[in-house]
C-alpha positions as CSV (number, residue, x, y, z in Angstrom):
1,M,39.5,34.7,10.5
2,T,39.5,35.7,13.8
3,A,37.0,37.0,13.6
4,D,35.3,35.1,11.7
5,L,35.7,33.1,13.8
6,S,34.0,34.7,17.2
7,L,31.2,35.7,14.7
8,L,30.1,32.0,14.2
9,A,30.7,31.5,17.3
10,R,28.6,33.9,18.8
11,T,25.8,32.8,16.3
12,F,26.2,28.7,18.0
13,I,25.7,29.6,21.2
14,I,22.9,32.1,20.2
15,G,20.6,29.0,18.2
16,S,21.0,26.8,20.6
17,A,19.8,28.6,23.5
18,T,17.1,29.4,20.8
19,V,16.1,25.8,20.5
20,A,16.1,24.6,24.8
21,I,13.8,27.3,25.3
22,A,11.2,26.0,22.6
23,V,11.8,22.3,24.0
24,T,11.2,23.9,27.7
25,L,8.3,25.9,26.6
26,T,6.7,22.1,25.4
27,D,4.4,21.3,28.2
28,A,2.5,18.0,27.9
29,A,-1.2,17.7,27.9
30,P,-3.4,15.0,26.3
31,L,-2.5,13.1,23.5
32,A,-5.5,10.8,22.7
33,T,-8.6,10.8,24.6
34,Y,-11.2,7.5,24.8
35,D,-14.1,8.1,27.2
36,F,-17.1,6.8,24.4
37,T,-19.0,10.4,24.7
38,G,-21.5,10.1,22.5
39,E,-21.0,6.5,22.0
40,A,-24.6,4.7,21.3
41,A,-24.8,2.0,23.9
42,P,-25.0,-0.7,24.0
43,T,-23.9,-2.0,21.0
44,A,-23.5,-5.9,20.0
45,Q,-19.7,-6.6,19.2
46,I,-18.0,-4.0,16.9
47,G,-14.7,-3.7,15.5
48,S,-13.5,0.1,16.1
49,I,-14.1,3.0,18.9
50,N,-13.4,6.0,18.1
51,A,-10.8,8.5,19.9
52,T,-13.3,11.0,22.1
53,S,-10.3,14.1,21.5
54,G,-6.2,14.3,20.6
55,D,-3.9,16.8,19.9
56,P,-3.7,18.7,16.6
57,N,0.0,17.4,16.1
58,V,-0.8,13.7,16.2
59,T,-3.8,11.3,15.1
60,A,-5.4,9.0,17.5
61,S,-7.1,6.0,16.0
62,P,-9.6,4.3,16.7
63,I,-9.0,1.0,19.5
64,T,-10.0,-1.9,17.7
65,I,-9.7,-6.0,18.6
66,T,-8.2,-8.7,17.2
67,P,-9.2,-11.0,15.5
68,F,-12.1,-9.5,13.5
69,P,-15.2,-9.5,13.0
70,F,-16.4,-11.2,15.8
71,V,-17.0,-15.3,15.8
72,S,-17.7,-17.5,18.8
73,G,-14.9,-17.7,21.0
74,N,-12.9,-14.9,19.7
75,A,-12.1,-12.3,22.0
76,S,-14.6,-9.1,21.4
77,M,-15.5,-5.6,23.0
78,I,-19.1,-3.3,22.5
79,V,-20.0,-0.2,24.3
80,A,-21.9,-0.6,27.1
81,N,-24.5,1.7,29.6
82,A,-25.2,-0.7,32.6
83,V,-24.2,0.0,36.3
84,P,-19.9,0.1,36.2
85,F,-19.4,3.4,35.9
86,G,-22.2,5.4,37.6
87,G,-24.9,3.1,35.2
88,S,-25.2,5.9,32.6
89,A,-22.5,6.8,30.8
90,P,-21.1,4.5,28.0
91,Y,-17.6,2.7,28.6
92,L,-16.3,-0.3,27.2
93,S,-17.2,-3.3,28.1
94,A,-14.1,-6.3,26.5
95,F,-14.9,-10.4,26.9
96,P,-11.9,-12.4,26.9
97,G,-11.2,-15.3,24.6
98,A,-12.0,-19.2,24.7
99,G,-9.4,-20.5,27.4
100,S,-8.3,-16.3,28.3
101,T,-8.6,-17.6,32.1
102,T,-4.8,-16.3,32.9
103,G,-2.6,-13.9,31.6
104,A,-0.6,-16.4,30.3
105,T,-3.5,-17.7,28.0
106,A,-5.0,-14.7,27.3
107,T,-1.4,-13.3,25.7
108,A,0.0,-16.6,24.4
109,N,-4.0,-16.5,22.6
110,N,-3.3,-13.7,20.7
111,Q,-6.3,-11.7,21.2
112,Y,-6.5,-7.9,22.1
113,F,-7.7,-4.7,21.4
114,E,-5.3,-1.8,20.9
115,F,-5.0,1.6,20.4
116,A,-2.5,3.8,18.9
117,V,-1.4,7.2,17.8
118,T,1.1,9.1,15.6
119,A,3.0,12.2,15.6
120,A,1.9,14.2,12.6
121,S,5.3,14.4,10.5
122,G,7.8,17.3,11.3
123,Y,6.5,16.4,15.2
124,E,8.0,13.2,17.5
125,L,5.8,11.8,20.3
126,D,7.4,12.9,24.4
127,L,4.7,10.4,26.1
128,T,4.4,11.4,29.9
129,S,1.7,8.5,31.6
130,L,-2.0,6.7,30.3
131,T,-4.0,6.7,32.5
132,F,-7.3,4.6,32.5
133,N,-9.5,3.5,35.1
134,A,-11.2,-0.7,35.2
135,T,-13.8,-2.3,37.1
136,K,-15.0,-6.1,36.4
137,G,-18.5,-7.0,35.4
138,N,-18.9,-9.7,38.8
139,T,-16.6,-11.7,40.7
140,G,-13.6,-14.1,39.8
141,D,-9.9,-13.2,38.9
142,R,-11.1,-10.8,35.4
143,G,-8.1,-8.9,34.2
144,F,-5.9,-7.5,31.7
145,V,-2.0,-7.1,30.6
146,L,-1.1,-3.9,29.2
147,Q,2.0,-4.0,26.5
148,T,3.1,-1.4,24.9
149,S,4.9,-1.4,21.1
150,V,8.3,0.2,23.1
151,G,8.5,-2.9,24.4
152,G,7.7,-4.8,21.5
153,F,4.6,-7.7,22.0
154,S,5.2,-11.1,23.0
155,T,3.5,-13.6,22.8
156,D,5.0,-15.6,25.5
157,G,4.5,-12.7,27.9
158,S,8.7,-10.9,28.0
159,T,7.2,-8.1,27.4
160,N,4.3,-7.2,29.8
161,L,4.3,-3.8,31.1
162,D,1.7,-4.8,33.6
163,N,-0.6,-8.5,34.2
164,V,-3.6,-7.2,37.2
165,I,-6.5,-8.8,38.7
166,V,-9.1,-5.8,38.8
167,P,-9.9,-6.0,42.3
168,T,-13.0,-4.5,42.2
169,N,-16.9,-5.1,40.7
170,G,-19.7,-2.9,39.8
171,T,-19.8,0.6,40.4
172,A,-16.6,1.1,42.2
173,S,-13.8,1.2,39.6
174,T,-9.8,0.8,40.1
175,P,-7.8,3.9,38.4
176,Y,-4.8,2.7,37.3
177,S,-1.8,5.3,36.0
178,Y,1.4,4.3,34.0
179,D,5.4,6.3,34.5
180,F,6.2,6.6,30.7
181,S,8.1,9.9,31.6
182,G,10.8,7.4,31.1
183,P,13.8,7.6,28.4
184,A,12.4,4.4,26.3
185,Y,8.8,6.5,25.3
186,Q,10.6,10.0,24.4
187,N,11.1,11.1,21.1
188,L,8.8,8.1,19.1
189,S,7.3,8.6,16.0
190,S,4.2,6.1,17.7
191,F,2.9,4.9,19.7
192,T,0.2,1.4,20.7
193,A,-1.0,1.0,23.7
194,R,-2.1,-3.1,23.7
195,F,-4.6,-4.9,26.2
196,Y,-5.6,-9.0,26.7
197,I,-8.4,-9.4,28.4
198,F,-8.5,-12.0,30.8
199,A,-11.6,-14.1,32.8
200,P,-12.6,-17.2,34.1
201,A,-15.7,-18.0,30.9
202,T,-15.1,-16.0,28.0
203,G,-19.2,-14.3,28.9
204,N,-17.1,-12.9,31.6
205,S,-16.9,-9.2,31.5
206,V,-13.8,-6.7,32.2
207,N,-14.5,-2.9,31.5
208,F,-12.8,0.7,31.1
209,D,-13.4,4.2,31.1
210,D,-11.5,6.9,30.5
211,F,-7.9,5.9,28.8
212,V,-6.2,9.4,28.2
213,L,-2.7,9.5,26.8
214,N,-0.7,12.0,28.4
215,G,2.4,13.8,26.8
216,S,3.3,16.3,24.6
217,A,3.8,16.7,20.4
218,V,7.6,18.1,19.6
219,A,8.0,20.4,16.4
220,I,11.7,18.6,15.4
221,P,13.7,21.2,14.9
222,E,14.0,23.1,11.3
223,P,18.3,23.4,10.2
224,T,19.3,26.0,12.6
225,I,22.1,28.8,12.4
226,A,24.1,26.0,15.3
227,S,23.4,23.3,13.0
228,I,25.3,25.6,9.4
229,A,27.8,27.4,12.1
230,T,28.9,23.7,13.9
231,V,29.3,22.6,9.6
232,C,31.0,26.7,8.5
233,L,34.0,25.9,12.0
234,A,34.6,22.4,10.4
235,G,35.4,23.8,6.4
236,L,36.5,26.6,8.4
237,A,38.9,24.6,10.4
238,R,40.0,22.4,7.3
239,R,40.5,25.8,5.1
240,R,43.8,26.7,7.6
241,R,45.0,23.6,8.2
242,K,45.6,23.8,4.4
243,V,46.3,26.7,4.2
244,K,49.0,25.6,7.2
245,S,50.7,22.3,5.5
246,S,50.5,25.0,1.4
247,S,52.6,27.1,3.7
248,V,55.0,24.7,4.6
């Protein structure tokens, strides 16, 4: 029995090392990109815009807006190609709903655009960051509130990741980067980023380009020799206790 236990212990160590190496060798990369390449512009109000590219083990949803179809007074989005971001490349131009003049009123009105990523079966998401560029159509306090599915979505603003007035307009844009490397953003089956737009009036835009969600789609380890060894060790230990008790 001693020999059997030694063999199982060695197997457990080898199996654990194999799993550790597999996880360590997984590098962070873009899980989903939305840079609007190939989108026709300008458009009327639209309900969805497809992802440009993504990880093969991830499903990236289109960017969608809620509510839709568009009616006057609701938040809206279009693909535009006017002055911002170089003047010819397509980008997302988002407009607030009526009364969404601050971050607080924008979340309370619960009108937003969002995108989601979902890991394929047998995989999970380990996020690292979300990056994008933003600019406003003209002057005035225009900006966005960012919430994610990790924090939960709350219309009272208690789960806001950011509430920011975009400082630049015209051809100048501001880069944004959000750190998602913390424990709450690891081992996810899916993730959603949601943007609430605010501006002085419904016709005032906040413009976005080059959304990139970075991270890794990590294969969930199958049952390994290590886990089998753990079960066997437990069984052998129970058997040994029974043998001892029956010999007393």
